[in-house]
N, C-alpha and C positions, 0 to 999 in steps of 0.2 A: 475646517472639517477634518484635516489630516490628523489633528491632535485629539480628536474625539476618542478613537480607540485607546490611546494612551491614558486619557483621563478616566475612561470607563474601567480600564484594567486597575488603575490605582484605587478607584472607588471600590471595586470588587474586593481587592486585597484588604483594604481598610475595614470592610464590612464582614470579612470572613472571621469565623471563630478563632480565638487565640489558640496556638498550638501548646501542647503540654510543655511545661518548663521543668527541666530536670536540673537539680542542684547537686553538685558533687562535693563531698567532704572527705577528709582523711583523718585518721587517728593513729597515733603511735602509742602503743601501750607498753608501760614499764612498771616496775615495782619500786622505783626510786624517787617518785615525786608525790607530794600530797595530792589527794587524800589517801593514796595507796602506797605509802612509803614502807613497803614490806622488806625491801632489800632483795627481793626475788631476782634471779638472773634471767627469768623468762622474759620474752619479748613478743609483741604482736604488732601487726600492721593491718589497717582496715581501710577500705574504700567504701564509702556509703553514698548511695544515690537516692535522692528524694524527688519523686515526681509530685509537684505541687498541684497538678490538676487532678490526678487520680488518687492522690493521698496514699501512694504506695512507696515502700522503702525496699531497697536492695542493698545487700551487704556482702562484701568479699573480705573475709578475715583470715589471716594466716598467723598462727601462733607457734613459737618454738619454746621448748623448755617446760611445757605442760602437756601431759597426755590426757586423752579422754577419760581414762579411769581415775585421774586425779581431780576432775571437776567435782564440785560439791554434790555429793550423792543426794542430799535432801532436795536441792534445787533441780537436779536432773529429773527427779521423780515428779516434780510439780510442773504445772503448765508454764510458769514463768521462766524455767530453765536457768542455767548457771551463768548466762551471759545476757546483759541487758544495758540499756541506756538509762542514766539518771539525769535529771535536770537540777542544776544548782541555782535556785532563785537567790539565795544568800548562803553564807557559810553554815547557817543553822536551819535553813529551809531547803531540804534535799528530798526529791521524790523520784521513785522508780517510775520511768515514763514509758519505756517500750522494751518488752522482753524479746529475746530470741529463743523460743522454746527448743528444748533438746529433741533431736530426732534425726532422720536420715540425711539432713543437710549438714550434719557434723561428721567429718571424715578424718580418720587418723592419717598422719603423714609419718615419714621416717624420723622427724625431729619434733613432732607435736601433733597439731591438728589444723584443719581448715573448716571454716563455716561459710557456706554459700547460700544466700537467701535471695530469691527473686520475687519482685512484685508482692511484698508482704503488706497487707492492708493495715494501715495505722490504727484504724478504729477497732479492728479485730484484736490486735495486740494490746491496745489500751484497755479493752474490755476484760482481758485476763487479769488486769491489775485493779480494776475499778478506779482508775485514775481520773482525776478531774481535769487533767492537762489536755488541752485541745491540740489538734494537729498544728495550728498556727503557733502555739506556744512551743511545741516540739521543734518546728522549723526555726523559730526565732532563737531558741536555746542553741541549736546547732550553729546557726550563723554567728551568734554572740559568744561562742566558745564557752557556753555554760552547760553544754551536754557532755557527758562523760560515758564512754563505753567501758564496762567493768566485767572482769572475769573472776568468778568465785570458785574457789577450790576447797577441798577438804582441809588442807593445811591452813588456808586463809579464808575462812567463811565470809568475812566482810569484803573480800576482794584481794586477789593476789597481784594482778596487774590491771592498770586502767590507762585511759588516755582521753584527752579532750578532743572534740571534733574541731577541725579547722577547715575553712573553705579551701578547696583545692584549686 
């Protein structure tokens, strides 16, 4: 009888809903590696958190060597913004998968800029692109190092610096 409370507690825990799982990734952005071999001296560092239960994404990105006014003007004006994730299914099958729209979450720093996004709903972002990529494909691309964070500037409209996502 003394073990009954222990077994009851174990059964309760096992029956409780699973807690949210947050996966953390990092990306180091440069202009010296394919597909963004621009030779740019700019650099970036990002921490990306993906909540697999709520399907929300948070990003902390610090960039040096690029200023806000150097971001691609055409993309700044569009809902997709000048910074976004691409998924590389193959070398020839690349799709824009999640944008980071330009707005108040972009802040100038003394050496470049910082982007801070909290609880960004994947489906909302994906709708801006009319992408067919599901949230699961996004997560699998992040985990498989097939997702790339890319920054587009006026000087390099196809992307000045980029970096693959790595599990942290």
